[in-house]
C-alpha positions in Angstrom: 8.3 4.9 10.5 6.4 4.6 7.4 2.4 3.7 8.7 0.3 1.1 6.1 -3.4 0.7 7.1 -3.9 -2.6 4.7 -8.4 -2.7 3.7 -10.5 -6.2 2.2 -8.1 -9.2 0.5 -5.4 -7.0 1.0 -5.6 -7.2 4.8 -6.2 -10.6 3.8 -2.7 -11.1 2.3 -1.0 -9.1 4.0 -2.5 -10.6 7.6 -2.3 -8.3 8.6 -4.8 -5.0 9.0 -1.9 -2.2 9.9 1.7 -1.8 9.5 4.7 -0.1 10.1 7.9 -0.4 7.9 11.5 1.8 8.4 12.8 3.0 5.7 16.1 4.1 5.2 15.6 6.1 2.0 13.4 6.8 -0.2 11.1 4.6 -1.8 8.3 4.0 -4.9 4.7 2.4 -2.9 4.4 -0.4 -5.2 7.8 -1.6 -4.1 7.0 -1.2 -0.6 3.6 -3.5 -1.0 5.2 -5.6 -3.0 6.1 -6.5 -0.2 4.4 -6.6 2.5 1.6 -8.6 0.1 1.8 -11.3 -1.2 0.2 -11.3 -4.9 0.1 -7.8 -5.1 0.4 -7.0 -8.4 -2.5 -9.2 -9.6 -4.6 -6.1 -8.4 -4.7 -4.5 -11.8 -7.2 -1.4 -10.4 -6.3 -0.2 -6.3 -6.2 2.8 -4.5 -3.4 4.0 -2.8 -4.0 7.4 -1.1 -0.3 9.2 0.5 -1.0 11.3 3.6 -4.6 10.9 2.2 -4.7 12.1 -0.8 -4.6 10.1 -4.1 -1.3 8.6 -6.2 -0.5 6.1 -7.7 2.2 3.4 -7.6 6.0 4.9 -8.4 4.9 7.3 -5.8 7.5 8.1 -3.7 7.0 7.1 -0.1 9.6 9.5 2.9 10.1 8.0 6.3 7.1 9.7 9.1 4.0 8.9 5.5 0.9 7.2 5.9 0.0 5.1 3.1 -3.6 3.2 2.8 -4.6 1.1 -0.2 -7.1 -0.6 -0.9 -7.8 -2.8 -4.4 -11.0 -1.5 -6.9 -13.6 -4.1 -6.5 -15.8 -4.5 -10.5 -19.0 -6.3 -10.4 -22.0 -6.8 -12.6 
């Protein structure tokens, strides 16, 4: 299983703070998040951690990994 922790607006949109999914094969993190978070692509700035390490959207996720994602809020 892959554990996914969602923060801020992502948790609100997905209606969950934590999810677990099963992967048959490695998949890009952006692809996984698009499936579970409505309007994911509207957030251009986001922080993605895989197993506690910073990652880009094209990073591969495998069974047993943990994803944490949060939107970056900019203000003025």
